[in-house]
N, C-alpha and C positions, 0 to 999 in steps of 0.2 A: 776291260774296255778293248786292249788289242789281243785277248787271250784265244779268239777264235781265228787267227791269221794263221793259214797254212805257208807250208813251204814256197809254193808257187807264187802265192800272194806276195810273199816277202822277197822274194827274187824280184818282182816286177818293180816293187817299191824302190829297193836300191838300185835297180837299173836308171829308174826316173829321177832319182836324186844325184845320180852320177852324171846322166844327161844334162839337167840342169844346172848342178853346181859344180861339177867337176870332180874329179877324184879326190883332190885335198880337200876342198870344204866338206865334200860328202861324208867323208871320214870324220871329221871335227863335229860336224852336227850329229853324226850318229854317237860319237863319244857322249857328246853333251846329253843327247836323249838318254843314254845307259845311265848317267850319273843323276838326272832328274828321276828318272825311274827308280834307281836304288833309294833316293832320297824320300821320294813320296812314299815308298814300302815301309822305309824306317818309321816314317811319321805314322803310316796308319797302322804299325804294331805298336807304337807309343801310346798313340791314342787309344787303341783296344785296350792296353794295358790300365791307361787311366781310368776307363769307364769299368773296366773289373775293380779296380780299386775302391771307384765310389760306391758298388753295389755291396762292398762287404760292409757288414754290421759294425759300428762303432762300439766297443767295449768300455764303458764306464770306470771301470776299476782298474784300465792299462795304466802304466807309469807315464805314458805320454801327456794324460789327462791331469795327474796329480800334481799340486803346485810345488816348486822346486823348495829346497830348505830354505834359501833365502827369502822367496816369496811368503814363506809360512812365517819368519821370524819378523818381518817387518808388518804383517797383520797383528801379530802380538806387541809389537813394540810400540804401537799407537800410529802407524802409518807413515813415519819418515817424515815428509814435507809439510804434515798439517801443522797448524800452529796448536798449541795446546791451551787448555781453557783456564 
């Protein structure tokens, strides 16, 4: 979005900020804008990673999808809290 701003344009923007808000407030605004930009970049990278993870094929033989030892024992013993007939 702001990748095409050159040094001249950036100096003009800073001068306008200082003229409108004063030196102290302009530095606070610039700091906040920088923090927001970093947070947006971080969220963008996280979302790209999530999309890449979703694109990966799921293996049915992975240990993540197999039942745990406790789950398999409950299935063999009759289901736990189900009444017996």
